[in-house]
C-alpha positions in Angstrom: 9.2 6.7 -27.1 8.8 6.2 -23.4 5.9 8.1 -21.7 6.6 11.5 -20.2 7.8 11.4 -16.6 4.6 12.6 -15.0 2.2 10.9 -17.4 1.6 8.0 -15.0 3.4 9.2 -11.8 1.9 11.6 -9.3 3.5 14.6 -7.8 5.2 14.2 -4.4 3.2 17.0 -2.8 -0.4 15.8 -2.2 -1.7 19.4 -2.3 -0.2 20.0 -5.8 -1.4 16.6 -7.0 -4.9 17.4 -5.9 -4.8 20.6 -7.9 -3.4 18.8 -10.9 -6.1 16.1 -10.7 -8.9 18.6 -10.4 -7.7 20.3 -13.5 -7.1 17.1 -15.5 -10.7 16.0 -14.8 -11.9 19.1 -16.7 -9.8 18.6 -19.7 -10.9 16.4 -22.7 -8.6 13.8 -24.3 -8.2 14.8 -27.9 -7.9 11.2 -29.1 -10.6 9.5 -27.0 -12.9 12.6 -27.0 -15.3 11.1 -24.4 -12.8 10.8 -21.6 -10.9 13.3 -19.5 -7.1 13.2 -19.7 -7.2 11.9 -16.1 -9.1 8.8 -17.3 -7.5 8.2 -20.7 -4.7 5.9 -21.6 -4.0 7.5 -24.9 -0.4 8.8 -25.3 -1.5 12.4 -25.9 -3.4 12.3 -22.7 -0.3 11.1 -20.9 1.6 14.0 -22.4 -1.1 16.4 -21.3 -1.1 15.0 -17.8 2.7 15.4 -17.7 2.4 19.1 -18.8 -0.3 19.8 -16.3 1.8 18.3 -13.4 5.0 20.0 -14.5 3.3 23.4 -14.7 1.4 22.9 -11.3 4.7 21.9 -9.7 6.3 25.1 -11.1 3.6 27.1 -9.4 1.5 28.0 -12.4 -2.2 28.7 -11.8 -4.6 26.0 -13.0 -6.6 28.5 -15.0 -3.5 29.7 -16.7 -2.7 26.1 -17.6 -6.2 25.7 -19.0 -5.9 28.9 -21.0 -2.5 27.6 -22.5 -4.1 24.3 -23.4 -7.1 26.0 -25.0 -4.8 28.3 -27.0 -2.8 25.2 -28.1 -5.6 22.8 -28.8 -8.7 24.9 -29.1 -11.9 25.3 -27.0 -12.7 21.6 -27.5 -10.1 20.5 -25.0 -12.1 22.0 -22.1 -15.2 20.4 -20.6 -16.0 23.9 -19.4 -16.4 26.0 -22.6 -15.9 29.7 -22.4 -18.7 32.1 -23.4 -17.3 33.9 -26.5 -18.6 35.6 -29.6 -18.5 32.3 -31.4 -19.9 30.1 -28.6 -22.8 32.2 -27.3 -25.3 30.5 -29.7 -24.6 27.2 -28.0 -25.5 28.7 -24.7 -28.6 30.5 -26.0 -30.1 27.7 -28.1 -31.5 25.7 -25.2 -33.2 28.8 -23.8 -34.7 29.6 -27.2 -36.0 26.1 -27.6 -37.4 26.1 -24.1 -39.2 29.4 -24.8 -40.5 28.1 -28.1 -41.8 24.9 -26.4 -43.5 26.9 -23.7 -45.2 29.2 -26.3 -46.4 26.2 -28.3 -47.8 24.5 -25.2 -49.5 27.6 -24.1 -51.2 28.1 -27.4 -52.3 24.4 -27.5 -53.8 24.5 -24.0 -55.6 27.8 -24.7 -57.3 26.3 -27.8 -58.3 23.3 -25.6 -59.9 25.6 -23.0 -62.0 27.5 -25.6 -63.6 24.3 -27.0 
């Protein structure tokens, strides 16, 4: 199958293309996993770029497009994860580890001062 029309072709309006590119930089390629859809050559990334450009050209808000892609592919598609009931531990874990490290260091240095 040939690639989607806007998979490798930019929108004619530079303002709309800039919006589309900004959004595409924040979306993860589901096949490559380490690249945004803007950088990936995978066919699914081309299809996603096409959808983003078509929806931007139709006047849809970039955050509405992001929400649609998250609904379709899951939270993994976004490089900017949402804070939800299921994802809050991912945001809290670094703070808990930092507090634990500070507590352990504090105890260690207090013991060193007493000797």
